[in-house]
C-alpha positions as CSV (number, residue, x, y, z in Angstrom):
1,M,100.6,97.6,84.8
2,I,102.2,98.9,81.7
3,G,105.7,98.8,83.3
4,D,105.4,95.1,84.1
5,R,104.2,94.3,80.6
6,V,107.2,96.1,79.1
7,R,109.5,94.2,81.4
8,D,107.9,90.9,80.5
9,V,108.4,91.6,76.8
10,V,112.0,92.6,77.3
11,A,112.7,89.4,79.4
12,V,111.2,87.1,76.8
13,V,112.9,88.8,73.9
14,A,116.3,88.8,75.6
15,A,116.0,85.1,76.5
16,L,115.1,84.2,72.9
17,A,118.0,86.3,71.6
18,I,120.5,84.6,74.0
19,G,119.2,81.2,73.2
20,A,119.3,81.8,69.5
21,L,122.9,83.1,69.7
22,L,124.0,80.0,71.6
23,V,122.3,77.7,69.2
24,T,124.0,79.3,66.3
25,V,127.6,79.2,67.7
26,G,127.2,76.1,69.8
27,D,126.9,72.4,69.2
28,P,123.4,71.9,67.8
29,T,124.2,73.3,64.4
30,G,127.7,71.8,64.3
31,P,129.0,69.6,61.4
32,V,128.2,66.5,63.3
33,P,124.6,66.7,64.8
34,G,124.2,65.4,68.3
35,L,121.5,63.1,69.6
36,V,119.2,66.0,70.0
37,P,118.7,67.8,66.6
38,W,118.7,71.6,66.7
39,P,115.0,71.9,65.7
40,V,114.1,69.8,68.7
41,D,116.5,72.0,70.8
42,V,114.6,75.1,69.7
43,V,111.2,73.5,70.2
44,I,112.1,72.8,73.8
45,G,113.8,76.1,74.5
46,V,111.3,78.6,73.0
47,P,108.4,77.6,75.4
48,A,110.9,77.8,78.2
49,C,111.7,81.4,77.3
50,F,108.0,82.3,77.2
51,A,107.6,80.6,80.6
52,L,109.5,83.7,82.0
53,L,106.1,85.4,82.1
54,L,105.6,83.4,85.4
55,R,108.8,84.6,87.0
56,R,107.0,87.0,89.4
57,R,104.3,84.7,90.5
58,R,106.1,81.3,90.5
59,P,109.9,82.0,90.5
60,L,110.8,78.8,92.3
61,G,108.6,76.6,90.1
62,L,109.9,78.3,86.9
63,A,113.5,77.6,87.9
64,A,112.7,74.0,88.7
65,L,111.2,73.7,85.2
66,V,113.8,75.3,83.0
67,V,117.0,74.3,84.7
68,P,116.6,70.6,83.9
69,L,115.7,71.5,80.3
70,S,119.2,73.0,79.8
71,A,120.6,69.5,79.8
72,V,119.0,68.9,76.4
73,S,118.4,72.4,75.0
74,V,120.9,75.2,74.7
75,M,118.0,77.3,73.5
76,A,116.7,77.2,77.1
77,T,119.8,79.0,78.4
78,G,118.2,82.4,78.2
79,A,115.2,81.1,80.2
80,V,117.6,79.7,82.9
81,L,119.4,83.0,83.2
82,G,116.1,84.8,83.6
83,A,114.9,82.3,86.2
84,V,118.1,82.6,88.3
85,F,117.9,86.4,88.1
86,G,114.3,86.2,89.4
87,L,115.2,83.9,92.2
88,A,118.1,86.2,93.3
89,L,115.6,89.1,93.3
90,R,112.7,87.5,95.1
91,R,114.1,84.6,97.1
92,R,117.0,84.0,99.5
93,P,120.4,84.2,97.7
94,A,121.2,80.6,98.7
95,V,118.2,79.3,96.8
96,A,119.3,81.1,93.6
97,A,122.9,79.9,94.1
98,W,121.8,76.3,94.3
99,F,119.8,76.5,91.1
100,A,122.8,78.2,89.4
101,A,125.0,75.4,90.5
102,G,122.4,72.9,89.2
103,Y,122.5,74.6,85.8
104,L,126.3,74.2,85.7
105,G,125.8,70.5,86.7
106,T,123.8,69.9,83.5
107,I,126.8,70.7,81.3
108,P,128.3,67.1,81.3
109,I,124.9,65.7,80.4
110,Y,124.5,68.1,77.5
111,L,128.0,67.3,76.2
112,L,127.4,63.5,76.4
113,L,124.5,64.1,74.0
114,Q,126.9,65.6,71.4
115,R,128.9,63.3,69.2
116,E,131.6,65.7,68.4
117,P,131.3,68.8,70.6
118,R,132.7,72.0,69.2
119,M,133.9,73.2,72.6
120,A,135.9,71.5,75.3
121,L,134.2,70.8,78.6
122,W,136.2,73.6,80.4
123,T,135.2,76.2,77.7
124,D,131.5,75.4,77.9
125,L,131.8,75.5,81.7
126,V,133.5,78.9,81.7
127,V,131.0,80.5,79.2
128,R,128.0,79.2,81.1
129,G,129.6,80.0,84.4
130,V,130.2,83.6,83.4
131,L,126.6,83.9,82.1
132,V,124.9,82.4,85.2
133,T,127.2,84.3,87.6
134,A,126.3,87.6,85.9
135,A,122.6,86.8,86.1
136,L,123.0,85.9,89.8
137,G,125.0,89.0,90.6
138,W,122.6,91.2,88.7
139,G,119.7,89.8,90.6
140,L,121.4,90.3,93.9
141,Y,122.3,93.9,93.0
142,A,118.7,94.6,91.9
143,R,117.5,93.1,95.2
144,E,119.7,95.3,97.3
145,R,118.9,98.4,95.2
146,Q,115.1,97.8,95.7
147,A,115.7,97.3,99.5
148,L,117.6,100.6,99.6
149,I,114.8,102.4,97.7
150,D,112.2,100.9,100.1
151,N,114.3,102.0,103.1
152,L,114.7,105.5,101.7
153,D,110.9,105.7,101.1
154,E,110.2,104.5,104.6
155,R,112.6,107.1,106.0
156,A,111.1,109.9,103.9
157,T,107.6,108.9,105.1
158,R,108.8,108.8,108.7
159,A,110.5,112.2,108.3
160,E,107.3,113.7,106.8
161,A,105.3,112.4,109.7
162,E,107.8,113.8,112.2
163,Q,107.8,117.1,110.4
164,A,104.0,117.2,110.5
165,S,104.1,116.4,114.2
166,R,106.6,119.2,114.8
167,V,104.4,121.6,112.9
168,A,101.4,120.6,114.8
169,G,103.3,121.0,118.1
170,A,104.4,124.5,117.0
171,R,100.9,125.4,116.1
172,R,99.6,124.1,119.4
173,D,102.3,126.1,121.3
174,E,101.4,129.2,119.4
175,R,97.7,128.7,120.2
176,D,98.4,128.3,123.8
177,R,100.5,131.5,123.8
178,I,97.7,133.4,122.2
179,A,95.2,132.0,124.6
180,R,97.3,133.0,127.6
181,E,97.7,136.5,126.2
182,M,94.0,136.9,125.5
183,H,93.2,135.6,129.0
184,D,95.7,137.9,130.7
185,V,94.7,141.0,128.7
186,L,91.0,140.7,128.4
187,A,89.6,138.3,131.1
188,H,90.8,140.4,134.0
189,R,89.4,143.6,132.4
190,L,86.0,142.1,131.7
191,S,85.8,140.6,135.2
192,M,86.5,144.0,136.7
193,I,83.8,145.7,134.5
194,S,81.3,143.1,135.6
195,L,82.1,143.5,139.3
196,Q,82.0,147.3,139.1
197,A,78.7,147.2,137.2
198,G,77.3,144.8,139.7
199,A,78.3,147.2,142.5
200,L,76.5,150.0,140.8
201,E,73.5,147.9,140.2
202,L,73.2,147.3,143.9
203,H,74.0,150.8,145.0
204,P,71.0,152.2,147.0
205,A,71.7,155.9,146.3
206,L,71.5,155.7,142.5
207,A,68.5,156.3,140.2
208,P,66.5,153.3,138.8
209,D,67.7,154.0,135.2
210,V,71.3,153.9,136.4
211,H,70.6,150.6,138.1
212,Q,69.1,149.3,134.9
213,A,72.0,150.5,132.8
214,A,74.5,148.9,135.2
215,G,72.6,145.6,135.0
216,V,72.9,145.7,131.2
217,I,76.6,146.5,131.4
218,R,77.2,143.6,133.9
219,S,75.2,141.2,131.8
220,G,77.1,142.2,128.6
221,A,80.4,141.9,130.3
222,H,79.5,138.5,131.6
223,E,78.4,137.3,128.1
224,A,81.7,138.7,126.6
225,L,83.7,136.8,129.2
226,E,81.9,133.6,128.4
227,E,82.5,134.1,124.7
228,L,86.2,134.8,125.4
229,R,86.5,131.6,127.4
230,S,84.9,129.6,124.6
231,V,87.4,131.1,122.1
232,I,90.3,130.3,124.4
233,G,89.0,126.8,124.7
234,V,89.1,126.4,121.0
235,L,92.6,127.8,120.8
236,R,93.9,125.5,123.4
237,H,92.7,122.3,121.7
238,D,93.6,120.7,118.4
239,A,90.9,119.9,116.0
240,G,89.6,116.4,116.7
241,E,90.6,116.3,120.4
242,E,87.3,117.7,121.6
243,P,84.2,118.5,119.6
244,E,83.9,122.1,118.6
245,P,80.9,123.8,120.2
246,P,78.1,124.5,117.8
247,Q,78.4,127.9,116.2
248,P,75.4,130.3,116.1
249,G,73.4,130.5,112.9
250,L,70.5,132.4,111.5
251,A,68.1,130.8,114.1
252,E,69.9,132.8,116.8
253,V,69.3,136.2,115.1
254,P,66.2,136.9,117.2
255,D,68.4,136.6,120.3
256,L,70.8,139.2,118.8
257,V,67.8,141.5,118.2
258,A,66.6,141.0,121.8
259,D,70.1,141.8,123.1
260,A,70.3,145.0,121.0
261,R,66.9,146.1,122.3
262,R,68.1,145.4,125.8
263,F,71.0,147.7,125.2
264,G,68.7,150.5,124.1
265,S,68.6,150.0,120.3
266,D,65.3,150.4,118.5
267,V,65.5,147.4,116.1
268,R,62.7,146.3,113.8
269,L,63.0,142.8,112.4
270,D,61.2,141.9,109.1
271,D,61.7,138.2,108.7
272,H,60.4,137.0,105.3
273,L,62.0,133.6,105.5
274,A,58.9,131.8,106.6
275,E,60.7,129.8,109.3
276,L,63.4,128.7,106.7
277,R,66.8,128.8,108.1
278,P,69.9,128.0,106.0
279,P,72.2,125.5,107.8
280,G,76.0,125.3,107.8
281,V,78.2,128.0,106.3
282,T,75.4,130.3,105.2
283,G,73.7,130.4,108.6
284,R,77.0,131.1,110.4
285,V,78.1,133.9,108.1
286,A,74.6,135.4,108.2
287,Y,74.7,135.5,112.0
288,R,78.0,137.3,111.9
289,V,76.7,139.8,109.3
290,V,73.7,140.7,111.5
291,Q,75.9,140.8,114.6
292,E,78.4,143.2,113.0
293,A,75.7,145.4,111.5
294,L,73.8,145.8,114.8
295,T,77.0,146.6,116.6
296,N,78.0,149.3,114.0
297,A,74.5,150.8,114.2
298,R,74.7,151.0,118.0
299,K,78.2,152.4,117.8
300,H,77.8,155.0,115.0
301,A,74.2,156.0,115.3
302,P,73.0,155.4,118.9
303,G,69.3,156.0,119.4
304,N,68.4,155.8,115.7
305,P,65.9,153.1,114.7
306,V,67.3,150.2,112.9
307,R,65.5,148.0,110.3
308,L,66.7,144.4,109.8
309,V,65.3,142.5,106.8
310,L,65.8,138.8,106.1
311,D,64.6,137.5,102.8
312,G,65.3,134.7,100.3
313,G,65.2,130.9,100.2
314,P,66.7,127.8,98.6
315,G,67.6,128.4,95.0
316,E,67.6,132.2,95.2
317,G,70.0,132.8,98.1
318,L,69.8,134.8,101.3
319,R,69.5,138.5,101.5
320,I,70.2,140.5,104.6
321,E,69.6,144.2,104.8
322,V,70.3,146.4,107.8
323,S,69.6,150.2,107.5
324,S,69.2,153.2,109.8
325,P,69.2,156.9,109.4
326,A,72.6,158.2,108.4
327,P,74.5,159.6,111.5
328,G,75.7,163.1,111.5
329,A,79.4,162.1,111.4
330,A,80.9,159.8,108.8
331,P,81.5,156.3,110.0
332,G,85.2,156.7,109.3
333,S,85.4,159.4,112.0
334,V,84.9,156.9,114.8
335,P,88.1,155.2,116.0
336,G,88.5,151.7,114.6
337,S,85.5,152.0,112.3
338,G,85.7,150.3,108.9
339,L,87.9,147.4,110.1
340,G,84.9,145.3,111.1
341,L,83.2,145.8,107.8
342,A,86.4,145.0,105.9
343,G,86.7,141.7,107.7
344,L,83.0,141.0,107.3
345,A,83.2,141.6,103.6
346,E,86.1,139.2,103.3
347,R,84.1,136.5,105.2
348,V,81.1,137.0,103.0
349,E,83.2,136.7,99.8
350,L,84.8,133.5,101.1
351,A,81.3,132.1,101.5
352,G,80.6,133.0,97.9
353,G,78.5,136.1,98.6
354,R,78.7,139.8,98.2
355,L,78.5,142.7,100.7
356,V,77.7,146.3,100.0
357,H,77.4,149.2,102.4
358,G,77.2,153.0,102.4
359,P,74.8,155.9,102.6
360,A,71.8,156.0,100.4
361,A,68.8,158.4,100.4
362,G,69.6,159.7,103.9
363,R,70.1,156.2,105.4
364,F,73.2,154.1,106.0
365,R,72.5,150.7,104.4
366,L,74.3,147.4,104.6
367,E,73.2,144.6,102.4
368,A,74.7,141.1,102.1
369,R,73.7,138.4,99.6
370,L,74.7,134.8,100.3
371,P,74.2,131.5,98.5
372,W,71.9,129.1,100.2
373,L,74.6,126.6,101.1
374,A,74.5,123.7,103.6
């Protein structure tokens, strides 16, 4: 990582600078050279400074290597400080403290190698003690700071997870509330319609066509009740708890046409897809387009013949056209008309398609074009 490389360069440069400063002001370049000439001191200390590149992978081994070198090389002081800092950051504080004490213990050996030391023993001890204590303290501070950051990150992650759980719980509660309201408002009404239609269907004094109409009403109410129960089941379960029931696609369009005919609509189906059926999103949206179009035709132009055309294929998209003779009243005059088409247009656009509808040449025409998507 770039950040680690930058820190490596800074550590080595800082160790070399500290060592060079101590060599200049210390004993190796004094008027009376010691038993270890300053060039030898530098030759020993420079590799020790570059050994700081191992401080992350081998902090203990690095300290064991460079601390003894400080007995013969003041140039290695920067490397010792870096090694103690790394130990305080990555190992137990007691380990770093022992190596810091060991570094101070090499001072008498170093001074014995000097014939006429520039500094007294206590001066050298104070200077090196301040430096190694600063390195040790800085390492411990960085260790605690990193632990605090890790703790804050963990708490933030836990808080985000708890917030997501609360949001999911709120959504689940809202879905349950909606499901209860839907069940209370609609299920009872549909059940009553089904029961009353069943009673009419079995009434002996009514004409056969009334019996047949009552049977159609009862069957439709039963199917609506089943769809309502499936929607309530989806609302009452989170995604992933139970598999969502398969949604109808274009393969179920013939069933829609059969239902429309059973309800009295004259529907002509022209299927030019040659048994091709787009899967996934395209098929589901196409089913809803046909369903809404047939419902509107039955609502606004009852008794008029309806023509349904399916055309297209992979690469060219899917075209759905539903047309019927224009009704005497404008579609907007029927209560609630237009809302279904507006929602349908939004659904088609979200699927990447286009929906147009309106009167043309004496007919009311709805055409949807959808991409052939899986």
